[in-house]
N, C-alpha and C positions, 0 to 999 in steps of 0.2 A: 602079834604083840601082846603084853600084858598091860590094859588100860584099865584105871581105876577113876570112876566119877563120883566127887563129893558134892553132895547138893546142899542147900541151905538149911537154916534150922527151922524154918516157918512152915512150909508146905510139904506134905508127903509126896511119894514117889511109887506107884503110878501117880499122875495128877488129878486125885480124887476131887481137889478142893481148886483145881485149876492151877495156873501159873505159867506163863510161856517159857520160862526157862526149864521148869521141871518137865513140860510136854516135850520140849525140844530134845533135852538129853535122854529121856525115856526112849523115844524113837531111836536117836542116834545110837545109844547104847546096843539096841536090838539089832541095829543094821551092822554095827562092828561085830557083834557076836556071829550073826548070819554069814559073816565073811570069814570067819576061822579065828577071830581074835578073842582073847580071854578076858572077860570084862565083868569087873565088880562094881557096883553101884551103891554108894551109902547114902542114906537119906534118913528124914526125921521119921522116928516111931509114929504108929498111927492106929487108932482102935480098929481093930478089924483086918489088919495087916500082921503076917507073923514077922518076928525079928529077923528071919532070914527064910529065904525061899529063892528059887530060881524061876524067872520069867522069861521065856523067849530067849532063852540061851544066856542070859544076864544071872548073874548071883547078886542078889539084893540083900543087902545088910542094913537094919534101921536102928537108930539109937535115939536117945531121948532128946527132944527138941524143945519148942516153947511156941506159945502164942505170940503173934506179932502186937505189939501195943502201938500207943500212939506217939511214945517219946522215942527218939533217936537214941538217946544214951541207953535206955534201957534195951533196946533191941540190939545195939552193939554189944553190950553186956551179955545178952543171951547167945549172940552170935560167936562170941570170943569162947564161952563156955562149951557150946555144942561143937564148934570146930575142934576144939582141944580134944573132947570125947570121941569124936567121930574119926579124927585123925588117927587114933590108936586102932582103929578097927580096920584100917586100910592095909592091905597086902602088899609087898614089896612089887613095884610095878615099873613097866618102861616110861608111862606118863600118868600122873596124876591131875585130872581135869577138875577145877573147882571155882564156884562161882560166889563161896563166901567171902565176907570181908576179911576175916581173920586167918584163913587157913594157908593162904602164900606166907604167913608169918610164922606160925604155929607149927606147921607140919614138920615133923622130924626128917632130920636127912636120911637119905637112903631110900625113902619110900618110892622115889621115881622123880623124873623131871616134871616140876611144877608148872602147869599149863593153867595160868591164871585167866578165867574166861569172864572178860569184862562187859556187862550187858548194861551197865548204867553210866550215866556220866561221873569221871572221877571227881571225888570231894577231897583232895588231899592225901588219899591213901596211896597213890601209885609209888610215891618215894620209899614206901616200905616194902614194895615187892621186889627188891634188888636180888631176892633169891630165885626169883621165877624165871624159866627158861624161855617163856612166851607171855605175852600179853595180847591175848585175842580181842579184838573189838568186832562188835557186830553190826558197825556202820562206818561210814567214811566219819562222820560227825565225831563218834566216840573215839575213834583212830587219831583223829585231830587233837582232840582234848587230851588224850593219853600223853601225846607228843609234847604237847604244850606244857603239861604238868611235870613231864619227867622227861627232859628231853636227852638226857644221858642214857635213858633206855629206848630210844627210838628203834635202834637196830633189832630189838627183840619184839617190836610191835607188828601185829599183821591182822588186816581186816577179812574176815570170813563171814559171810552173811549168815543170819540164821535160816533155816530150811523150813518148809511146811511140816507140821508136826502130825502130818497123816498122809496116807497114799490114797488119793481119789479113786474110789471103787468103779467111778462111771463119769462119763461127760457132764457137764451142766446140763440140765432139763430147761431148755429156753422155754418151752411150752409152760412151765410151772410158774415161771415170773409174773410177779405182781406188782402193782406201783406202790413199792414198799421202798421207804428211806430207812436203813437200819444202823444203829450204833450197837456195837458189842464191845464190852469192855468194863473196866471198873467205873463206877459212877461216883464221880470225883470231880470237885471244882476245877482242879488242872486239867481235866479231859476236855473242858470247854462244853460242858452239859449246858449251863445257862445260856451261852452264846447260840448253841444250837437253837434252842427253844425261842431266844429271840428272833433269830433268822426264821425258824418255821413260822413265828407269829407275824412276820413281814410278809411271807409268801401268802399265807392264808388270808390277810387282810387284802391284798392286791390279788387275789384269786389267780395266782401263779401256777399253784400246783394242786389243783381242784382235782379230786378223785385218788389223790394220794393219801399216804398215810405215814407217820413217822412211828418207828419202834425204838425201845430202849432194853437192852438185856445185858445184866452184868451184876456182880456184887456190890452192896451199898455199906455193908457193916465195916466199921472201922478196922476191925482184926483181920477183914480181907481186903483191905486196901481202899475201901469206899470213904465216902465223905460223910457217912453216919446217916442214919434213918431219920432223925428230926431235919436235916438239910434236905433230904429227899422229900418227905411230907410237904414242906414250905413250896418246894419246885411244882409238885404234884396239883398243889391247890391252885398255883397260878396258870398251869399249862392248859392248853385247850383239850376238849374231850376226845378229840381224834387222836391224841398221843397214846400210845399203848406202852404199859410199863410191864416187862416180863419178870418174873423170878430168874435168878442165874442158874445155868445149867452147864456143868462140865463134862456132859456126855458129848462126845465128839459128833456122833451121827446127829444128834437133836441140833448141835449148832450149825453143822453143815446143811441141814434141812433148812434152816433158817437164812444161811447166806444164799443158798440156790434160788430160794423165793423172792429173795430182794434184788431189785434192780438197780439200786444205789446203795453204797456204803459209806457212811461218814465217819470221820475220825478228825473232830475239830480242836485237837490237843493243843493246850497254850504251855506245856510244860517245858520250856525252852531249854532248861538246865536238868530235866528228868526224863524226856523221851528220847530213846535212843533207838528205836526199831519200828514198832507197830505191828506186831505179829498178826492181830487181828486183821488188819489191813491186807496182808498177804493171804491170809486165809480167804477172806471175802473175794479177792480177785480171783482165786483158783475156782469160785464157782460162778465166776461171770458177773459180779456186783460191780458196778462201776464205782471207783474209790473217789472220794473228795475229803482231801486233807488240807490241814494248815501248811504254812511254808515251813515248818521246820525242816532243818537240813537231812535228819534222819530219813526222811520219805523219799528223798529225790535219788536214791540208790536202786528203787525199784519202780517209783512212779514218774512217767513222763508226761507233762502238762499236754493236753488234748490227743495224747497217742493212746495211752492205756488209763488214764484218770485226769483229775482235775485238781488245782491248788486253789486257794484263796490266801489274802495277805493278812494273817492274823494281826499283825502290828498296825493297822489303820484304824484309827478313830472311828470309821464307819466299817468295821470288821463284820458285824451282823448284817450289813448289806452285801458285803462281799461275799460272805459264805451263802447267803441267799440266793445271789447269782450264779455262784457255783453250783448249786443244788439244781437250779434251773438248767444249766447247761448240761449237766449230768443226766437229767431225766427227759432231755430231748428225745424226739423220735429216731433220730439218727446216729445213736450212740451203741447201736449193737456191734458195728464193727469195732468200737473203743471196748466193749465187753468182750469181745473175742480176743482182741491181743491182750487184755488182762489176764486171761487164763493161761497165757504163755508161761506164768511163774511156775506152774504145775512142772515145767522142765527146768528152768533156770534156778529155782528154788526147792526141787526135788531132796528129799532127805537122801537118796543115792548119790545125787550129784555133790551135795554139800559133805555128806559123810567122806567121799572120795579126797575133798579138799584138806578135811581134819586129818585122815590118816596120812596123807603125803607129808602134811606139817609135822605131825607126831614123829615120823621118822627123821625129819630135820633136827628135832629137839632132844629126843631120847638119847 
């Protein structure tokens, strides 16, 4: 097949600045190419990357994009202009996969069947996507939201989960595990960072996690989706000295080493209308870190209470206490079996397995 992938306006590919969607499609494109398909990947131009090159069998084309700002209207305008420019670089294909807001609207006819990759909760735009042959949801929660917003398109909606954006080179090193609770992701209020610090404080005051440490790693700059450096400084001033704050890294090997060292991975997101998958949770599970997540529906596709992870009720008035209890359960001495079951996502969500699901679906819509 001839497959085109049209990425968003704000992050480059390869994912030098992070981005779960960019990481995912970079790996899937290479997997498609390895199976003999002709793949073109269009993405944002970035300093240090050529406008055209071939990587791992994929032809990469890069066009002028923009820096993400704090205002939604400005970002939508940037997305519109970028989608218009980038769409003109697409070759004729059987399928055009895109996660940009405007591409399903502005793409020229004849470029290929439009495969809209919906990785966020819809906000009214689904009714604009009547030209799309497929509306792909990355979780059951997103699938339900798409159908609720555009019931007339229900027959075109399908859920295919996100894959791990890497192929693990080795099993988890259980001997390397330390008493570390890790958060990796955007440092933003909607991710429950302040709630996590409150829960950690409760644990420390009650001596419930003595000998453990809490680590944060991820971007905080607003242009990278964070809550801003001033907000972070206020948190750091209030946090206990045993909390570790790391600079963001987008190196897969470095992130995997952090996941492998952590016994517990916590992702207390409060973004009920924004959280759609939680790729960092999946990545951490692949390295045997027991996940503790909020009760958002998107996590329930791959986390099962007491079997391969733990939930806490983020809607409770006492949610900090609920999170503290979940952290203590996950840190228990008898959770090795839970960690081993978490590692099964290496198979269920491998790039090869998910690529097969996509390719079978491409045949249906092409």
